[in-house]
Each structure stands twice: as C-alpha cells, then as structure tokens.
N, C-alpha and C positions, 0 to 999 in steps of 0.2 A: 505494497501499499505506499503510496507516497504523497505527504503532507508537507505543510508551511507552515510554519508559526513566526508569528510578526506580532512585535510589540514595544510599543513607544511607551515610555513610563517617565511621566508629566507629575503624577499627583502621587504625596509621599499618603500613607495611610491606607490608601486604596485599592483592596485585591481586583485584581484582573484576571479573568480566564484570557488564556493567551491561545490552547492548543488542543485540540481534541481529535482522537482517532480511533479505530476499533481496540485498539489497545492501549491508547496514552492521554490523560488527559495533564496540562500543568496551566500553573499560575503561578504569579507572584506578587509579592507587597515591597516595599522598602522598609528598611528596618528602622529608620528615623524619618525626621520631619519634615525632612528638608527636601523642596522640590528639584528632579533631578530632569536632567534632558540627554534620554535615555532610549535606543532603539538596537533590537536583536531580531536576527533572520536565522533560523533552525531549519534546515530541507534533511531528510524528512521529519515529520509530527510521529515517529514511529520507533519500536524499541524491536520489531521484527527485520530479522534480515538487511542490517544496515549494518556494514562494515566501517562508514567512517559518516559523521553526520558533518555538513558544510555549515557554517555560522558567519555571520556578517556583523560587525558590529559598527555603530554609529552611538559617540557620546561625547557630550561635553563637560570637562573635568573640572570641579571645581576647586581646584590647583594645581601648580606644576607638576608633569609626572617627571621626577629626577631618578627617583628610589620608588620601586609599588612592588610590595610584596603580598599574594594574592593567598587569601588563606580560607578552605574550604572545609564547611563541617554536613556530614552527612549524617540523616537519621532514615533506621528503616522502620518502620511499624512502630516508631520512640526507642528503639533502640539506636545509641549511639554506633553507625556501622562503618565511617571512615574520616579521620583526619589528617588533612594535607595543604603544606604550606609552599609554595613556590617564588622565590624572588624572581621577578621578571626583569627589575630596571636595578643597577647599582650606581647608575653614573658615571659608569666605564664600561667598555665594549662593550655595549649595550645590544641586541640584536634582535629584539623586538620592535615593532614600529611605532608601538604605546608611546614607550620610553620618548624623553625631550620635550611630548605634547606639554604647554603651556593652559593653565587657567583661560577657559573661554574659547580657546582652538576648541574647532571642531575634529575628532580623531575618527579616523574609519578604517577599518580591520578587517578582511576574512582571515578564516583560518579552519582547520580543522578540528573537531572532537574526535579523537579514536578514543574516545571511553566507551562511545557505542558499540565498541565490540564485545563489551560487559553483557552476559544475559543477563537481563532484570528481572526478579525472581514477581511473582502478584503482588501486588501491596503498596504501600501508601510510602513516599519517600519526601524528606524536607530535608533542603539543601542551602544552607546560609554560605553568601559568598559576599565576601570583603576584601577591602583595597584600604592598604594602610601606604604614607607615603613615608614612612619612617620605622626602622627595623623596630622601637619597644612597643610599635601598634599603639601608639596615644594619637597621632593623625590618624581619623578615615576619612579616605575619598569617596568609598561607597560602598555601599551592603545593602545585598537584594536577597529576599526569601522567598525561595521557588519551593513549590508545591505539584509533584511530579507522582498521578497515578498511575500505578501500570495496574492495566485489568486481566491481565492474562500471562499466563506464564510460556517467557521464549524457548521453552528446550522442546 
C-alpha cells in the first residue's frame, strides 16, 4: 500500500491527525507551548514491506544550529522501548545540511529513514523527539511528541 503523510505544525498544544492507512495511524503534538513552523513528508504511510521511508523536512528553527543533539525516547504499549542520542552538528566538520542554519532561516532537507526495516509489532507507540543546541540539553530547539498506532503485525 502506498501512502503519503504530510503535516505542517504551527499551533502548540493541538493534536493533529497526520497519517492513516490500513496498517498505520500517526498524530503529533508539540511538547512545549511555543509556536513552530515545521513541515514533514514521509512516504509511504505504512509499516508493511517498506525497506526505507523517504522523508522531506522544512523547518524554521528558533535558534542558530551550530550544535545539534537529537534525543529519541520511544515507548511501546506504555513500556520504554528505546532511548537514543545522536550528535548531528558539533561545529567542526559537520556532514549534515541542517548544520550551520541560522535562526529564522528556512531549512529544507530530504533523507531516508532506514528504521522502517524494523518489523513493528501491533500496538501503540509514543515517540518523543527533542533537538538541543547544547550538550547539557538545557537549550531545546524543538520537541515533538508522535503517536503511532500499528494496527496489525507486519510478520
């Protein structure tokens, strides 16, 4: 099944239904009360038979991105399933296009999400994605709370 989900996030605190297919539903909220300009496309909207998801991101950050640490927290049916941190930008020899983007500039990037190779068991997932502009994780640039409902096992 081929699907596309697309969302633009402008309003804090409002839950938006963003994707539905026969095997997947997704929605989001922001973690904080600050309005954001953010757009994300993901193809396809399915967890079945997809070696790679194709993603496109448009974002106007509310701070300069010379340093960027991404933190993922994933819960599956209420139990913590994954905690992962990745340093994307350190200010030296950065390889990602997001690095060096200044506050107020429009950042546009496309990338693959190879995690879709994972066979997701049926159930409810909560994914918190945070971006920090410092190593101490005191200065948060972005925080998204995704809800993913896998309607059937992909096995």
